[in-house]
N, C-alpha and C positions, 0 to 999 in steps of 0.2 A: 782843285783841291781834292785829293783822294779821300775816301770815306773814313779811314782811320785817322787821318790828320784833322779832318773836320770834327769828328767825335772828341778827339783829344782836346783840341783848341776851344771847343764850346761845351766841354763836359759839364760845367756848372749850370748853365742855362738849360741844357737839355735834360739834366737831372731834375731840374725844377719841373719841367713839363711832365716828366715821367712820374714824379711824385704826385702831381695833380691827377693824372689819369689812374694811377693806383688807388688814390683815395676816392675817386669818383665811383668806384665799384660798391662802396657802401650804399649807394642810391640806385644801383642797376637792378633791373627786374630779376635777372637770374639769381641774385643773391637774396634779395627780399623774399622771393618765392620759396626759398628753402625754409623760411619760417612760417610758410602758409598754413600748414596743417596744425602747428602749435597755436597760431592766433585764431584760426577757425574753431579749433576745439574749445579754447578758452572762452570764446564769445559766441559760440553756437551759430556760426555763419556758414551758409551754403557756398558752393564754388562761385556762383553768380553774385551773391551778396558781397563776398570778399573781393571779387574782381570789380564790382561796382564801387566799393569803397575805395579801393586802390585807384581805379580809373578816375573817379571824381577828384581825388587828391592830385592826381597827375595833371588833370585839366587845369586845376587852379594854379599849379606851379608853371604850367605853360603860359598862362596869361601874365604872370609876374615876370617871366623871363623876357618877354617882349620889351619890358622897360629895363629890367636889371641887366640884361646882356649887353645893351647899348652903352652902359656906363663904362665898360672897359676901354672904349675910345676916348673917354674924358678923364678917368681917374688913374692915378699912379697904379701900376700893376702890383706893387707891394701892398697897397692898402686894399685893392680889389680882392686879391687872393687871400689876404688875412680875414677879410669880412666873410668870404665864402666859407672858409674853413671853420670859423667860429659858428656860422649858421649851421653847418653840417654836424658839429659836435653837439650843439643844442638840440637838433633834431633827433639824434641818437638818444639823447637823455630823455627827451619827451617820450620816445617809444618805450624806454626802460621803465617809466613810472606811470604810464597810461593806465587809468582806471576803467576805461570803456572804449567801445569802437570809435567814437567821435574823436577822442583824443589820439587814438591810433592813427585816424586819418590826417590829423594835424601833423603828426610825426612823419607820415608819408609825404605830405606836401613839402616839408623841409628837405627830406632825403632826395626826393626827386628834383627839387629846385636847385639845391646847393651841391648835391652829389652828381646825379646823372645829368643834370643840366648845366650848372655854372662852372663846375670843375673841369668838365670835358671842354666846355667853351673856352675857359681860360687857357688850357694847354694848347688847343688847336689855333686859336687867334694868335697866341704869343708866337708860336713857331712859324705860322704863315706870315706874320707881320714883320718879324725881325730877321728872317732869312729869305733870300730870293733864289740864288743859284743852287742852293742846297735845300730848298723848301721841302721837297719830297722826302729826302732822307731825314730831315729834322722831324717831320710829322710821323714818318714810319717808326722812328726810334721811340718817340714819346707814346705813340700808340701801342708799344709793347706793354704798357701798363694794363691794358684790358685783358689780353690773353694770359699774362702772368697771373693776374688775380683770378681769371676764370678757371685756371688750372690748379690754383692752390686753395682759394677760398672755400669751395664746396667741401673738400676733404677736411680742411682745418675746422670748418663750422661743424661737421659731424663729431669731430673730436671735442670741441667746446661744449656742444649741446649734451654730450654724454656726462659732463661733469657740472654744468651750470644750467640754470633755467634760461629761457630765451630772453627774459627781461635782464637778468644779470649780465648776459652776453652783450646786449646793446649798451648797457652802462659802462662796460669795459671798453667798447669802441669809443664812446664819448671821451673817456679819460685819455685813451691813446691819442686821438685826434688833437685834443686841446693842449696836452702836455708834451707830445713828442712830434707829431707830424707838422703842427703849425710852426714851432721854432725851427724845424728842418727847412721848410719852405722859405722862411725869411732869410735864413743863412744862405741858401742857395742863390737868392736874389741880390746879395751884396754887390754893389757896383752897377746895379741895373740903370741908374741914372745916366751914366756915360753911354750905354747902348741906346737909350731912348733918345738922347740928344742927337746922335748920329742919324737915327731914322728921321727925326723932325727936319734935320738939315737936308736929307735926301729928298724928302717929299716937297720941300720948298723948291730945291733945285729943279725937280722934274715937274713942278706945278700940279702934282697929283692932288694936293690938298685944297685945290681951288674949285673942284667939281663936287658939289654936295650930292649926297645920295640918301634917300629916305626909304623906309620900309614900303611906303605907298608906291614910290618909283619901282621898287623891285617886283611888287605884286602885278605891275602892268607890263613888265618886261617879259617877252616871250622866252627868252633864254632861261630866266628863273623859273618860269611856269613849266618848262618841259624837262628841266633837270631835277627839280625837287621831287616829283613822284618816284623816280628811281632812287634818289638819295634816301628817301623815307622807307623803301622797301626792307632794307636790312633790319633797322630797328623795329619796324612794325611786325614783320614776320617772326623774327627770332624772339621778340618780347612775347608774342602770343605762344610760341612753342615753349619757351623757357618758363613762362608763368604756369602753363598747364602741363608741365613736363611729367608730373606724377599721374595725371589723367591718361596721358599718352602711354606711359609705362604700364599702367593698370590695364589698358585695352589691349596691350600686346604681351602681357605676361612678363614684363621685365621688372628687375629689382632696382631699388634706389642705388644700390652699389654699382649696377651696370651704368646708370646715368652719371654717377660721380666719376666712374672711370672713363666715360666718353668726353667729359669736358677738356681734358688735356689734348684730345684730338682736335677739338674745336679750336683750342688755344694755339696749337701747333700750326694748323692751317691758317689761322689768322695772322700769325707771326710771319710765315713764309710769304704769304700774298702781300702783307703790308710792306715788307722789306723790298720785294720785287717791284711793287707799285711805286714805291718811293723812288727807286732807282730809275724806273722807266719815265716817271714824271719829270725827273731832273734832266733826262736825256731827250725825251721826245715831246713832253707836255701831256696834260691830261686827256686830250681829245682822242688819243689812240686807244685808251682803255675804257673810256666812258661807255662805248656802245655794247660792251660785253660783260661788264662786271657783275650784273645782277643774275646772269644765266645759271651759275652754280646754285644760287638760292632756289630757283624753280626746280632744279634737279633734287635738291635736298627735300622739297615738299613732296615730290613724286615718290622719293624713297619712303617717306612716312606713309604715304597713301597706299603703296603697293606691297611693302615688305613687313614681316613680323619677326624675322630671324634676329637674333642678338647682334649679329654683325651690322645690321642696319642702323643701330643706334649710333655707333661711332661714325658710320658712313654719312648719316645726314648731319651730324655735328661737324664733320670735316668739310662737307660741301657748303653748309651755311657760313662756316668760318672764311672760306675763300671770298664770298662776296663782302662780308663784314670787314675783313682785313683790308680789302681794296678800297672800300668806301671811306674808311678812316682817314686815308691820305688823300684820295682822289677828289672828293667833293670840296674840301677846303682849298685844294690847289686850283680847282676849276673856278671857284669864286674869286681867288686872288688874280688869276690870269684874266678873268672876265672883266672884274670891276676895280682892281687895284687893292692896296692894303689899308688905305686910310680909314675906310668905313667897314672893315671886317667885322667889328663888333655889332654894327647895324645888321649886316648880312647874316652873320651866324646867329644873332639873337632871334631873328625871324625864323631861320632854318631849324634852330634848336627848339623854338617854340612849336613849330609844326612837327618836329620829330617827337617831342614830348606828348603832343596831342595824339599822334599815331600810336605811341606806345601806351597811351591811356585807352585808346579805343580797341586795340588788339585783344587784351585779356577780357574786356567786357563783352566784345562780340563773340569771342570764342567760348566764353563762359556761358552766355546765353544760349548759344547753339548747343553746347553740351547738355545744358539743363533742358532743352527742348528734345534731346534724344538723337541729335545729329551725330553721325559717326565721325571719328577722327579722320578716316580716309576721305570722307566727302569734304570736310573742312580743309584738308590739305590739298585736294584737287582744286577747290576754288581759289586758294591762295596762289597756286602755281600759275593759274591763268592770269591773275592780276599782275604777278611779277612780269610775265612775259609781255603783257601790254605796255608796261613802263619801259621795257627794254626797247620796244619799237618807238616810243615817244621821244626817247633820248638821242635818237640818231641825228636829228637836225642840229641841235647845239654842239654835238660832238664834231660835226663836220666844220661848223664855224670856228671851233677851237683849233682844230687841226690847221685851218687856213690861216688863222691869225697868230698862230704860236710863235713865241720868241725863240723856240728851239729849232725852227726850220732853217 
């Protein structure tokens, strides 16, 4: 089936996945960080204190995801997605009315759990589970929700905050999610029962549903152990960069307008790489891309470490987007080809939890280093070394995936 026919015939379910990834950006670090100066000023928080509050909330959400993410294997997708969106709306409302830092932290827990964690989880598990031959293209399409938001949300937020307080802005998000986005998702999932019945029959016919898989099993598996570090690098590094983007800009003499103008470059490179990766995964399998997908991220950090010129801002955004865009499709495809689709909720809930932990640690670690007087350049050099080490680690499972690929 060619790509146009595939998109047309599955437009409703693909739109559901896209709607999930779009809404997940309310809980993404790049978006929340744009409120950082307002929140720190209102509650007299340092960079490290704010990062610690945010990081602690993110760790709590990671612990909950270990259980909550598995439920997508058991609960009807319509109920699961509805619960997640209601939780996201309530989290936005909590942030809007928070009287102090600890209630802000509670709102952060919800945003990270339901937004960054479970909505992304819902989209990727759904696409990987219900598509096989076109799995890569499905995930690359719904993954467009991230760059679309990253290119539009920062500029839109600057406009909103010029007319409303940050609390009023979050209240508006809560109303939008509850009254508009939730009904849209439910409408897009009409007829899902038929799709799920076909999947259940397929799993019975192939006997895939007879081999249980637990998170304990995954943690003991060398394939999981060696793929996960590379999978975490994009979220870990870019979360740290985005969370402290104003500190980076200050050290280099950049304006916030330059940062806002650089996000579309990140979005564009993410889109291009995601689409190319999806096409390659469907043709050759994930094993051919896995060995190299983190390398642009290492180069992005080297750009931050070495250059101060204004052109380096869009350059590091673009390089970072290459790795992030590939990862969006690649990792879920690797899990599906390695372990099958029956327990994707189990697999991705563990992966998502680890991702959330990494995104909690990155702002805290970078914030503490900044408070200690460590230069942006030194932090970036250290990050590039870590990324390159994970690229070496992932070579072995990549070879196994190439050998066992159904695409050979």
